[in-house]
Every structure is written in structure tokens, then in C-alpha cells.
C-alpha positions as semicolon CSV with decimal commas, in nm:
position;residue;x (nm);y (nm);z (nm)
1;X;14,480;10,007;16,344
2;X;14,516;10,372;16,262
3;X;14,204;10,518;16,087
4;X;14,410;10,652;15,795
5;X;14,555;10,307;15,729
6;X;14,207;10,155;15,750
7;X;14,071;10,410;15,500
8;X;14,357;10,347;15,258
9;X;14,308;9,972;15,284
10;X;13,934;10,010;15,223
11;X;13,999;10,239;14,926
12;X;14,245;9,995;14,769
13;X;13,999;9,710;14,824
14;X;13,720;9,901;14,647
15;X;13,958;9,994;14,364
16;X;14,052;9,629;14,327
17;X;13,686;9,526;14,313
18;X;13,610;9,794;14,056
19;X;13,897;9,684;13,833
20;X;13,790;9,320;13,862
21;X;13,433;9,407;13,763
22;X;13,558;9,625;13,477
23;X;13,787;9,351;13,345
24;X;13,508;9,090;13,365
25;X;13,268;9,325;13,188
26;X;13,526;9,403;12,919
27;X;13,602;9,035;12,873
28;X;13,230;8,957;12,838
29;X;13,183;9,233;12,581
30;X;13,482;9,117;12,377
31;X;13,371;8,754;12,406
32;X;13,014;8,837;12,306
33;X;13,123;9,047;12,011
34;X;13,355;8,765;11,914
35;X;13,051;8,535;11,926
36;X;12,872;8,765;11,681
37;X;13,177;8,777;11,455
38;X;13,216;8,399;11,462
39;X;12,848;8,349;11,379
40;X;12,873;8,582;11,078
41;X;13,198;8,426;10,956
42;X;13,030;8,084;10,970
43;X;12,742;8,230;10,772
44;X;12,988;8,357;10,510
45;X;13,171;8,026;10,483
46;X;12,856;7,815;10,449
47;X;12,690;8,004;10,161
48;X;12,787;8,078;9,804
49;X;12,883;8,438;9,738
50;X;12,940;8,450;9,359
51;X;13,026;8,821;9,349
52;X;13,252;8,801;9,656
53;X;13,071;9,091;9,817
54;X;13,126;8,940;10,162
55;X;13,464;8,780;10,097
56;X;13,628;9,115;10,031
57;X;13,460;9,298;10,319
58;X;13,393;9,053;10,601
59;X;13,745;9,000;10,734
60;X;13,874;8,956;11,087
61;X;14,101;9,258;11,041
62;X;13,795;9,489;11,042
63;X;13,550;9,545;11,324
64;X;13,237;9,338;11,267
65;X;13,034;9,657;11,315
66;X;13,186;9,801;10,996
67;X;13,106;9,501;10,777
68;X;12,876;9,539;10,479
69;X;12,513;9,494;10,582
70;X;12,593;9,479;10,953
71;X;12,489;9,734;11,213
72;X;12,563;9,737;11,587
73;X;12,393;9,895;11,883
74;X;12,547;10,213;12,022
75;X;12,503;10,113;12,385
76;X;12,633;9,755;12,391
77;X;12,819;9,730;12,060
78;X;12,647;9,404;11,962
79;X;12,518;9,317;11,616
80;X;12,157;9,438;11,587
81;X;12,094;9,425;11,212
82;X;12,189;9,195;10,926
83;X;12,066;9,343;10,596
84;X;12,183;9,172;10,277
85;X;11,911;9,197;10,009
86;X;11,979;9,144;9,637
87;X;12,330;9,002;9,685
88;X;12,275;8,683;9,480
89;X;12,369;8,480;9,788
90;X;12,290;8,109;9,759
91;X;12,253;7,819;10,001
92;X;12,059;7,722;10,309
93;X;12,035;7,972;10,593
94;X;12,299;7,858;10,844
95;X;12,188;7,788;11,203
96;X;12,474;8,003;11,337
97;X;12,261;8,316;11,288
98;X;12,070;8,200;11,595
99;X;12,372;8,310;11,803
100;X;12,322;8,679;11,714
101;X;12,130;8,722;12,036
102;X;12,089;9,104;12,005
103;X;11,959;9,093;11,649
104;X;11,660;9,321;11,584
105;X;11,641;9,305;11,205
106;X;11,710;9,020;10,962
107;X;11,673;9,097;10,591
108;X;11,796;8,834;10,345
109;X;11,534;8,911;10,080
110;X;11,584;8,875;9,704
111;X;11,858;8,614;9,719
112;X;11,870;8,243;9,637
113;X;11,830;8,083;9,979
114;X;11,650;7,750;9,981
115;X;11,558;7,472;10,220
116;X;11,396;7,499;10,563
117;X;11,443;7,775;10,817
118;X;11,682;7,661;11,092
119;X;11,513;7,621;11,431
120;X;11,797;7,819;11,588
121;X;11,639;8,139;11,456
122;X;11,371;8,080;11,720
123;X;11,628;8,192;11,978
124;X;11,632;8,549;11,845
125;X;11,377;8,686;12,090
126;X;11,468;9,050;12,023
127;X;11,378;9,036;11,652
128;X;11,142;9,305;11,520
129;X;11,179;9,245;11,144
130;X;11,213;8,925;10,942
131;X;11,228;8,964;10,564
132;X;11,308;8,649;10,368
133;X;11,098;8,736;10,062
134;X;11,192;8,643;9,705
135;X;11,400;8,336;9,780
136;X;11,351;7,962;9,723
137;X;11,266;7,863;10,078
138;X;11,058;7,547;10,100
139;X;10,906;7,322;10,360
140;X;10,651;7,428;10,619
141;X;10,630;7,757;10,802
142;X;10,783;7,661;11,138
143;X;10,565;7,674;11,448
144;X;10,852;7,821;11,653
145;X;10,795;8,157;11,482
146;X;10,522;8,201;11,741
147;X;10,793;8,234;12,007
148;X;10,916;8,559;11,855
149;X;10,666;8,781;12,034
150;X;10,835;9,110;11,942
151;X;10,831;9,067;11,563
152;X;10,637;9,349;11,396
153;X;10,701;9,263;11,030
154;X;10,712;8,907;10,897
155;X;10,771;8,894;10,521
156;X;10,822;8,561;10,347
157;X;10,641;8,626;10,020
158;X;10,750;8,471;9,688
159;X;10,903;8,150;9,816
160;X;10,800;7,784;9,783
161;X;10,662;7,735;10,132
162;X;10,410;7,453;10,167
163;X;10,171;7,313;10,426
164;X;9,940;7,506;10,653
165;X;9,979;7,835;10,836
166;X;10,068;7,742;11,196
167;X;9,823;7,832;11,473
168;X;10,116;7,955;11,685
169;X;10,144;8,276;11,483
170;X;9,865;8,413;11,704
171;X;10,132;8,449;11,975
172;X;10,307;8,715;11,766
173;X;10,104;8,976;11,949
174;X;10,297;9,277;11,809
175;X;10,270;9,171;11,445
176;X;10,177;9,456;11,210
177;X;10,262;9,312;10,868
178;X;10,212;8,946;10,773
179;X;10,315;8,875;10,415
180;X;10,304;8,511;10,306
181;X;10,176;8,573;9,954
182;X;10,295;8,385;9,642
183;X;10,377;8,055;9,809
184;X;10,219;7,708;9,798
185;X;10,034;7,718;10,129
186;X;9,721;7,508;10,171
187;X;9,453;7,425;10,426
188;X;9,240;7,665;10,621
189;X;9,362;8,000;10,747
190;X;9,366;7,971;11,128
191;X;9,084;8,193;11,256
192;X;9,322;8,308;11,531
193;X;9,524;8,498;11,267
194;X;9,230;8,738;11,238
195;X;9,249;8,807;11,612
196;X;9,592;8,971;11,619
197;X;9,468;9,321;11,690
198;X;9,799;9,488;11,598
199;X;9,781;9,371;11,234
200;X;9,780;9,643;10,968
201;X;9,851;9,432;10,661
202;X;9,753;9,072;10,585
203;X;9,889;8,937;10,256
204;X;9,800;8,573;10,185
205;X;9,723;8,600;9,814
206;X;9,830;8,348;9,549
207;X;9,833;8,033;9,758
208;X;9,597;7,734;9,776
209;X;9,423;7,828;10,099
210;X;9,072;7,690;10,147
211;X;8,780;7,707;10,388
212;X;8,569;8,005;10,485
213;X;8,635;8,330;10,668
214;X;8,525;8,360;11,032
215;X;8,202;8,548;11,104
216;X;8,389;8,783;11,339
217;X;8,661;8,857;11,080
218;X;8,660;9,231;11,135
219;X;8,587;9,243;11,507
220;X;8,948;9,203;11,622
221;X;9,121;9,396;11,343
222;X;9,079;9,763;11,434
223;X;9,403;9,866;11,257
224;X;9,394;9,658;10,942
225;X;9,453;9,859;10,623
226;X;9,518;9,581;10,369
227;X;9,343;9,245;10,346
228;X;9,484;9,049;10,054
229;X;9,330;8,704;10,002
230;X;9,296;8,691;9,623
231;X;9,383;8,383;9,415
232;X;9,309;8,108;9,664
233;X;9,033;7,850;9,709
234;X;8,833;8,028;9,977
235;X;8,457;7,980;9,990
236;X;8,150;8,077;10,191
237;X;8,007;8,423;10,251
238;X;8,197;8,746;10,284
239;X;8,141;8,818;10,656
240;X;7,935;9,128;10,725
241;X;8,172;9,206;11,013
242;X;8,420;9,326;10,752
243;X;8,227;9,652;10,773
244;X;8,386;9,716;11,114
245;X;8,739;9,739;10,968
246;X;8,716;10,115;10,962
247;X;9,077;10,171;10,846
248;X;9,064;9,925;10,555
249;X;9,208;10,074;10,235
250;X;9,255;9,769;10,012
251;X;9,031;9,461;9,995
252;X;9,144;9,175;9,772
253;X;8,910;8,874;9,752
254;X;8,912;8,805;9,377
255;X;8,961;8,461;9,216
256;X;8,818;8,250;9,496
257;X;8,489;8,066;9,543
258;X;8,299;8,312;9,762
259;X;7,921;8,303;9,725
260;X;7,625;8,501;9,853
261;X;7,599;8,878;9,831
262;X;7,831;9,173;9,863
263;X;7,766;9,287;10,222
264;X;7,584;9,620;10,240
265;X;7,792;9,753;10,526
266;X;8,095;9,760;10,301
267;X;7,970;10,116;10,258
268;X;8,097;10,189;10,613
269;X;8,457;10,158;10,497
270;X;8,507;10,521;10,406
271;X;8,886;10,487;10,372
272;X;8,857;10,207;10,117
273;X;9,053;10,282;9,798
274;X;9,071;9,949;9,614
275;X;8,815;9,665;9,600
276;X;8,878;9,343;9,409
277;X;8,587;9,095;9,415
278;X;8,586;8,945;9,066
279;X;8,584;8,580;8,959
280;X;8,385;8,454;9,255
281;X;8,030;8,320;9,277
282;X;7,878;8,637;9,419
283;X;7,526;8,728;9,309
284;X;7,257;8,986;9,368
285;X;7,277;9,359;9,329
286;X;7,569;9,591;9,386
287;X;7,478;9,754;9,718
288;X;7,398;10,120;9,677
289;X;7,611;10,187;9,989
290;X;7,919;10,153;9,770
291;X;7,833;10,505;9,657
292;X;7,936;10,620;10,007
293;X;8,298;10,517;9,948
294;X;8,423;10,865;9,864
295;X;8,789;10,751;9,872
296;X;8,737;10,467;9,622
297;X;8,976;10,456;9,328
298;X;8,937;10,101;9,190
299;X;8,631;9,875;9,184
300;X;8,670;9,536;9,016
301;X;8,381;9,287;9,021
302;X;8,404;9,099;8,691
303;X;8,272;8,757;8,586
304;X;8,017;8,685;8,855
305;X;7,639;8,663;8,889
306;X;7,565;9,023;8,976
307;X;7,224;9,151;8,869
308;X;7,028;9,474;8,876
309;X;7,125;9,814;8,747
310;X;7,469;9,963;8,734
311;X;7,456;10,232;9,000
312;X;7,507;10,584;8,871
313;X;7,611;10,694;9,222
314;X;7,932;10,497;9,192
315;X;8,049;10,726;8,914
316;X;8,000;11,033;9,130
317;X;8,299;10,927;9,342
318;X;8,560;11,188;9,258
319;X;8,870;10,969;9,305
320;X;8,740;10,676;9,101
321;X;8,976;10,587;8,816
322;X;8,883;10,227;8,726
323;X;8,555;10,031;8,727
324;X;8,542;9,674;8,594
325;X;8,198;9,508;8,599
326;X;8,210;9,302;8,281
327;X;8,061;8,955;8,242
328;X;7,778;8,994;8,491
329;X;7,402;9,027;8,432
330;X;7,386;9,396;8,505
331;X;7,158;9,633;8,317
332;X;7,250;9,981;8,206
333;X;7,592;10,080;8,084
334;X;7,912;10,229;8,210
335;X;7,953;10,600;8,136
336;X;8,192;10,695;7,859
């Protein structure tokens, strides 16, 4: 065969292959985007939307990427964000959201969702943000959340979640914010939670959590800035290892059953701004090292068994705006 004919044949063959690959790729993109659209339309049909915010906007005549609360990735055109806070949406969270396989951010906060979380959400392995706060979700925190290794922010505060905190959350090795406050959680806090070294904020306040804190509480939390455990049923000593949380800015332990003394090395926490210790069974003197907390703004240690003198050095802290030490057995008086 003549070389020119061979070259032309080869060229046409390559062109054919290219077009086939292009058509398959295009078909896959369209089909996948159709999957996202179908999942969202199912979501719309299975919830109550009293203000018709979705009914008037989420229509098949518009590209799903232009829908209210929906964002798509530039590269692949798939749905990456579903953000619908404060829409007065009501119902259970439909399992179809588990088909949004490129989803990075899910924010359904401040609505009226109730019931359990569908297990299908455990398929969303790309998720970075989950915010389901201020709803009526109930049932247990599902163990499959531990499969979502990339989640950085998990917010489910102000719901009606019950049961214990699952041990599997330790597998969320990129978690920075854990907010489960204002629920009905009970049982002991898994010690493994305090070993997620990426954590910056831990909010578990206003539950019914019991047990004691691990001795090595602060050893594995080099980045923690907020530790909120107030209004629970926690007991035992405040671990001295808390003094190693060098970036801690807010410490909330009030309204529990902690006993023993305020650890002296709390004075190592030079970035600490707010300390809430009141309504526990703590006793002994206020450690003089608290005078080293030059960033301190609020110190609350009311209604306990503290003794000794009120330290004058505390009131030399320039940023201090509030000191509450009432209902202890302290001598001396607060400055005017």
C-alpha cells in the first residue's frame, strides 16, 4: 500500500478514536451532571418548602449550577456545594444527597430537619464541611461519620441528638472544628477524641456527658484554641496536661462535678482569654500563676470551695474585663 494512503488511513483511525473518546467523555459528564440534578430534584420533592424558595428556582429549564444554594466545580462542572441555611425547610434529610459524589460542602443549618441522618451521606468522601446545626435532628450520631476522613468542620449543635459520641470519629484525622453542643448526648467522651491533633475547636457543652477527662488531655492537642465542656456531668480532676495546650484561648469547664485543685500550670497558657470554672467542686487556692495570663479577659470561678486570698496580681492583667469569684471562701475583696 502506498505510504500516503497508509498515513491517511492512520490519521482517520486516530480521528475516529478521538471522537469516540470525546463523545464518551461528554456523555459521562452529561450523565453525571444529570445524576446531580436528579438527586437535588428528589431532595426538593421530598421536603416541605413553605416559602417556595426552591420551587421557583430549582427547575429543569435552568442549569443545576445556577440554582439557589448550589455551586459547581470549574474543572468538572459537578455540584460541589449545597448551602441552604435559614430557609425554613422541613422534613427528613433525603438519602438522595448521597449521590452528589463531588460534594465538598453541605450546609443545611437553621432549618427544621428532623429524624436520623441517612447512611447514604457516608458515601460523600470528598466532604470538607458538614453544618446541620439548629435543626431537630434526633437519634444517635452515626458511626459512619468516621469514614469521612476529609471533613474539617463538623457542626451539629442545637439538635436533639442522643446516645454516646462514637469512637469512630477519631478517624476524622483532618477535623478542625467539632461542634456537638446543645444536644442530649450522654456517656463518656471517647478519650480518642482528644487525640485528633488537627482539632482547633471542641464544643461539647450543654449535654449530659459523664466520666473524667484523660490524663493526657493536652498532649495530642497542639492546635486547640477552644475547649468547651461546660454544663455536663463530668467529674474527676482537671488534668495538669491541659497546661501543654499552648494555643488555648477559651476554657469552659463550668457547671460540672470536677474536684481537686485548679492546676498550677494553667499559668503556661499565655494566649488564654476566657476561663470558666464555676459551679464545680474545686477547692484550694487560686494558683498565683494565673497572674501570668497577660491575655486574660474573663475569669469566672463562682460557687466552689476556693480558699485563701484573692490574688492582687490577677487585677494587674491589662485586658481583664470581668472577674467572678463569688460564693467561695476567699479572703480579701475585689477592687472597686
